[in-house]
N, C-alpha and C positions, 0 to 999 in steps of 0.2 A: 753893174756894181753888185756886190754880194749883199744879200739880206742878212746883215750881221746879227741883228737882234733875234732872228728866227733860227739860227744855227744851234744844233745840239750835238752831243757826242755821237748820235746815231744819224746825223745828216748825211745825205748822199749828193752825188754830182748834180742831181736834178734840182737841188736847192740853191745852186750857184748861178750867177749871171753868165749867160753864154750868148754866142753870136751865130747867126745862120747866113752870113754872106757867102754866096756860092755863085759860081759861073760855070759855063760849059767849057769844054776843052778847046773850042774854036774862038772863044772870046779873046780879043787882042790884049796884049800885056799892058799897053798904055792906058786902056780903060780901067784895068785893075789897079794900076799905079795911081791914077787919079782918085779912085775910091778910097784907097788906103791913105792918101794925103788928106782927103776931106774928113775922114773918120779915124782919128788917131787911136781910138780905143779898140779898133778891129785888130785881133791878134794874128789874122791871116785870111786866106781865102780857100774855099772848098771848091774843087773841080769835080762836077757831077755831070754825067751823061746818062739820060734815060733812067733817072733815079738811082744810078749806080755811082758810088764814089770812085773816082779815078785817082784822086790824090789830093794832097794839101800842101800849100806853100805858106810858110809863116811870114809875118811882117819882116822879121829880121833878115831872113834869107832873100826875100824879095828886094829889100832895100840894098842888100849887098850887090845885087845884079844891076840895080839902077845906077849905082855910082861907078860902074865900069865905064872906061872910055868909049867903048864901041857899043854901048847899051842900045842906042837908037837903031843902029845898023843891024844888030843881031836879034834883039828881042822886042823892041818897042812896037813895031808894026806887024809883028808876027803873033800867031795864036799862043795862048798861055800854055798850050800843050808842049811847046818847044822848051819853054823855061822849066816846066815840070819834068820833062825828060832829062834835062841837064842836071837838075838838083837830085832827083830820085831819093828823097828822104822818106823812109817808111813812117807813117804817122802812128802814134799810140792811140788805139781805139778802145774806148771803154763804154760799158753800158751806163745808162743814166741812173740805175739803182746801185751803182758802185759806191760804197762808203768813202767819204773824203779822205780818211786816214789811209785806207787801202790804195786809193788813187795816188796819193802823194808818194807812198812807198814804191808803187809801180813806175811813177814818173822819175823818181830819183834813181831807180835802177837802170835807167838808160845810159848810153855813153855820154861822156862829158860834154860833147859838142851838141847833144840833142836834149840835154836836161831841161832847157828853157823853152823848148818847142811847145806850141799849143797842143791840147789833147782833143781828139775827135770824140764827140759825145754821140752815142747811138741812142736815139730816143724812140718812142713808140711810133708806129706807122711808118717805119723805115725812114725816119727823119734824121738828118745829121746836123750837128752844131759844133762850134768851137769854144773851148774854154781856155782862157789865158792862164798860163802857168802861174803868173803873178797873183791872179785872183785865187787860184787853188792854194797858193802858199799863204795868202792872207786869211783864207778860211781856216786853214790848218792852224795858223797862229792864233786866231780867235778861239778855235776849239781848244787849243792848248791852254789859253788864258782861262777859258771857262773851266777847263779840267783842273787847272791849278786853283782857281777860286773854289771849286767844289771840294778839292783836296784840303784846301785851307779851312773851309767851312767844316769839313769832316774832322780835320785835326782839332779845330776849336771845339766842335761838338764832343769829340773824343776826350779832349782835355777837360771839358766841362763835366762830362759823365765820369771821367777818371777822378776829378776832384770830388764830385758827389759820391763816387764809390769809396774814395778814401775817407770822406766824412762818415758815410754809412758804416764803413769798416771800423772806424774809430769808435762810433757809437756802439757797434756790435761788440767790439772788444771791451768797452766800458760796461756794457750790459752783461757780457760774459763774466767779467771780473766781479761785478756786483752779484751776479747769479751764483758764481762759485763761492763767494763769501756767504751768501744766504744758504747755499747748499751745505757748506761746511757747518754752519750754525745749526741748520735743521738736522744734519747727520749726527752731530754731537748730541743734540737734544733727543733725537730719535733713539740713538744708541743708549743714552742714559735711561730714557723711559722704557726702552725695550729690555734693558738689563733688569730694571726694577720689575717690569711686568713678567719677565721670564722667571725671576726669583720667586715672585708671588705665585706664578703658575706652578713652579716646581714644588713649593711648599704645599700648595693646595693639592697638587697631584700626590705628594707623599701622604697627606692626610687621607685622600681618597683611596690610595693604594692600601694604607693600613686598615681603613674601614672595610675595604673590599676583601682583604685577607681575613679579617675577622668574620665577615659575612660568609666567605667561602668555608672557613673553619666551622662556623656555626651550622652552615648548610650541610657540611659533611657529617657533623655530629647529629643533626636532625635526621639526615638520611640513614646514618648508622642506627640511631635509636628507632627510627620508624621501621627499618627492615627487621631489627631484632624484636621489636614489640609486635609488629605485624606477624612475624614468624611465630611468636608466642601465642598470639591470638589464633593463628591458623592451627597450631598444635592444640590449644584449648578447644577450638571448634571441633577438631577431630575427636578429642577426648569426650566432649559433650555428645558427639554423634555416637561414639562407642558406648557411653553410659546409657544413651537412649536405647541402643540395641539391647544392652543388658537388662534395662528396665522392662523393655518389651518382652524379653524372655522370661523375666520373673513374673510379669503379669500373666503370660501364657501358663506358667506353672501353677500360679494361684487359681487361674480359671479351671485348670484340670482338677486341682484339689477340691475346688468348690463343687465340680461335677461329681467327684467321688463322695463328698459329704452329702450331696443331694441324693445320690443313689443309696447311700447307707441309711439316710433318714427314711427313705421309702421302704427299704427292707425292714427297718426296725418297726415302722408302722404296721407292716404286714405281720411281723412276728407278734406284736402286741395284740393284734386282732385274733391271730391264731391262738395265742395264750389265753385270751378271754374265752374264746370258743371252747378250748380244751378244759378250761376251769369249770365252765358250765357243765360240760359233759361229765367231768370227774365228779362234780357235786351230785348230778342225777344218778350216776352209777353207784356212787357211795350210798346213796339213799336206798337204791334197789337191792344191793348186796347179793348178787348171783354169780355163778361161775363164769358165765358169759361175760358178765360185767367185769370180772377180774381180768379176763383176757383183754378186754377193751381198755381197762385201766392201765394194763401193762403197755399197751400200744400208745396210750396217751402219755404215759410216763416217758416212753422212748422218744415220742415226738417232742415233748417239752424239753427233754435233755438235748435233743438236736437243736431246738430253738435257742436254748441257753447257750449252746456252743456257738451258734451263729451270732448271738448277741455279743458274746465275748470277742468273737472275730471282728465284728463291726466296731466294738469298743477299741480294739487294738488298731483297727484302721483309723478310727477317729483320732487316737493318740498320735498315730504316725502323721496324719494330716495336720494336727496341731503343731507337731515338731517342724513339719515342712513350712507351715505358716510362720513360725518363729524365724526359721532360716531365711525365708523370703523377705520378712520384715527387716531382718538385719542387713540383708543385701540391699534393700531399698534405702536403708539408712546410710550404708556405705556409699551408694551411688549418689545420694543427695549430698553427702558430705564432700565427695569428690567434685561434683558439679559446683558446689558452693565455693570450693577452693579455686577451681578453674575460672569461675566467674569473677572472683575477687582479683585473681592475677590479670585477667583480661581488662578489668576496670582500671587496675593500677597501671598496667602497660599503656592503656589508652590515655590515662591522665598524664603519664610521663611524656608521651608523644605530643599531646596537646600543649604541655608546658614548653617543650622544645620548639614547637611551631610558633607558639605565642612569643617566645623570646626572639625568634627570627623576625616575626612580624613587627615587634617593637623596635628592633634594630633598623628595619627597612623604613618604618613609618615615623622615625624620629625627626621632627621638624627642624631640629638644630643642625642636622647634617646637611640638608639641602642638596643631596647628591643622588637622590633616587633615580633621576634620569641619566646620570653619568655612569652608574654602575654597569648597565648592559654594554655601553660603549667600551669601558675598560675591560670587561670580560671578553668582548670581541677582539680587542687589540691584543690581549694576552693570548 
């Protein structure tokens, strides 16, 4: 009997009930007939000599010969080999690890008169056994039933998961619907806030841009004023440098005139000494009143005339030096006046530049603007 509870979709012929009734080829046929009568479950008999399979006679074929009129004369007392030679039915031989489904297919592929013949099972250690085709069909039926049960269970499981899937799908659809509603609400709210924010940013940007343009204009004005005033300062500095050179030249001229006055003063001191000396000699000679003295007086007179002439020349030189001093002093006054004008212009230009820079600083540092950090970014973007 088959072990029905242990069969699976992967069961093989080894899992089925089988029979190993076998005889040698010299065994008498009546002995085999007696065994088949006593064991109705035997599907047939195996004829084996020296562990080699000679053939197989099924129960149905054996019974067909028994019911023949001349059975006892022809086969009963003769070896089974004679009956085997008469039937000569090639058995279907399958390995014990052959799947049941495959064995059924192979058995069903036999000719119509051999379909119900037993199957010879080749086991390990070169052992041979017989499996009744009815047992094979029952096993196949059980496997099919189990297969159908599995399929039904799978269908039920599939239907269960399909229902769950539909429920989940319905919940997902509802969630998507709610999500779309919330998304539309959020989108409208976001768009409204975004438009308001964008308008506020645009207005703020326009204010920043206007202030930035004013800053740029002021910066350009400061730059222009700074360049102009710094250029004026540069010109004034050059003018001061030139006036300094002129002043140095005047000072050198005054120094030379002072040297001339010093030299003239020395000569006049010498002349005064000589005049004193000549006056003393003239007094002495006048007192003595001699011809020699007259000659000496003439010489003294000539010398005094010469000294007088030198004195006059020195006086003229002193007058010339005085005139030079007046000219130098006038030049110094002009230079001082020019330097004063240049200095005033430089101070005025510096004040104007400072005022322009202060105006720019006031614009940049105005706390009401709150845009000091944004101006560089706007400048970079533009």
